C-alpha positions in Angstrom: -99.4 11.2 59.2 -98.3 14.3 57.0 -94.8 15.5 57.7 -93.5 19.1 57.4 -89.9 20.2 57.2 -89.6 23.4 59.0 -86.4 25.4 58.6 -85.0 26.4 62.1 -83.8 29.9 62.4 -80.8 30.8 64.6 -77.3 29.1 65.0 -77.4 25.3 65.0 -75.0 23.0 67.0 -72.5 21.4 64.4 -73.2 17.9 65.7 -77.0 18.4 65.6 -78.6 17.5 62.1 -82.0 19.3 61.2 -84.8 16.9 62.0 -88.2 16.8 60.3 -91.0 17.9 62.5 -94.6 16.5 62.5 -97.7 18.8 63.3 -98.0 17.2 66.8 -94.4 18.1 67.5 -94.0 20.8 70.3 -91.6 22.6 67.9 -94.4 23.5 65.6 -95.1 26.2 68.2 -91.6 27.8 67.2 -92.9 28.3 63.7 -94.4 31.6 62.7 -98.0 32.0 62.7 -97.7 33.2 59.0 -96.1 30.0 58.0 -98.5 27.6 59.5 -101.5 29.5 60.7 -103.5 26.1 61.4 -100.6 24.8 63.5 -99.6 27.8 65.4 -99.6 27.3 69.2 -97.1 29.9 70.3 -94.4 29.9 72.8 -95.0 29.1 76.5 -94.6 32.2 78.8 -94.6 32.4 82.5 -95.1 35.5 84.5 -94.5 34.8 88.3 -94.9 37.4 91.0 -94.2 37.2 94.7 -95.2 40.0 97.2 -94.4 40.7 100.7 -97.6 40.4 102.8 -97.3 43.8 104.5 -96.9 45.5 101.2 -100.1 44.2 99.6 -103.2 46.5 99.2 -105.4 43.5 99.9 -105.1 41.0 102.9 -104.8 38.1 100.4 -104.6 37.8 96.6 -107.0 35.0 96.7 -109.7 37.4 98.1 -109.6 39.5 94.8 -112.9 38.8 93.0 -112.8 36.7 89.9 -114.4 39.7 88.0 -111.2 41.7 88.9 -108.9 39.0 87.5 -111.0 38.9 84.4 -110.6 42.5 83.8 -106.7 42.1 84.4 -106.5 39.1 82.0 -108.1 41.0 79.2 -104.7 42.7 78.9 -103.2 39.4 78.3 -105.6 38.4 75.8 -107.2 35.6 77.6 -110.3 35.0 79.6 -111.4 32.7 82.6 -113.3 29.5 81.7 -113.3 27.9 85.0 -111.9 28.2 88.7 -110.9 25.7 91.3 -110.0 26.3 95.0 -107.6 23.9 96.6 -109.2 24.9 99.9 -112.1 27.3 100.6 -111.0 30.9 101.1 -111.6 31.2 104.9 -109.8 33.9 106.7 -107.6 32.6 109.4 -105.3 35.2 111.4 -101.7 34.2 111.2 -100.5 36.2 114.3 -101.4 39.3 116.1 -100.1 41.5 113.4 -103.2 40.9 111.4 -101.6 39.1 108.4 -104.2 36.8 106.9 -103.5 33.4 105.4 -106.0 31.3 103.5 -103.5 28.4 103.0 -104.5 27.4 99.7 -104.5 28.1 95.9 -107.0 29.3 93.5 -106.4 27.9 90.0 -108.2 29.7 87.0 -108.3 27.7 83.7 -107.9 30.3 81.1 -108.1 30.2 77.4 -104.7 29.0 76.2 -103.3 29.6 79.7 -103.7 29.0 83.5 -103.5 31.4 86.4 -102.5 30.4 90.1 -103.2 32.7 92.8 -102.0 32.2 96.4 -102.2 34.7 99.4 -99.0 36.5 98.1 -98.2 35.2 94.8 -99.4 35.1 91.3 -98.3 32.9 88.3 -99.6 33.4 84.8 -98.7 30.5 82.5 -99.6 31.0 78.9 -99.2 29.9 75.3 -100.4 30.8 71.9 -101.1 34.5 71.3 -101.4 35.7 74.8 -99.5 38.6 76.1 -98.8 38.0 79.9 -96.5 41.0 80.3 -99.5 43.5 79.4 -101.0 42.2 82.7 -98.1 42.9 84.7 -99.1 46.7 85.3 -102.7 45.9 86.1 -101.7 43.2 88.5 -99.2 45.6 90.3 -101.9 48.3 90.4 -104.2 45.8 92.0 -101.7 44.3 94.5 -99.3 47.2 95.4 -100.9 50.5 96.9 
């Protein structure tokens, strides 16, 4: 196994000695893509949004078509590879106020990331060169009238 010595940027703790990193180490993702382009994985990023049911433009975020999520995810520089539903998206009225609950999660496996969608929340977990904040405005445009 080839070992790489990467210099760490920023302040270091006086008791901590720098340690050499291997290509399989998660700290490789902290290296610049210019330093080691073949090893760059990028930092992990999470965008988590929760909405109040009565404020949504749609009855459930799980009812948003996959094509709409694909368009939104283009802003984050990722694409949908596959999708799995924990339970079928079947509409069941929660109460007389016409709030819809599907009681499940739709998980999208993305290139370099994952998207989890429930009735009223979205979690976009990414790494690599993805830009989840660029998807924030399109998600808000979709969810909030």
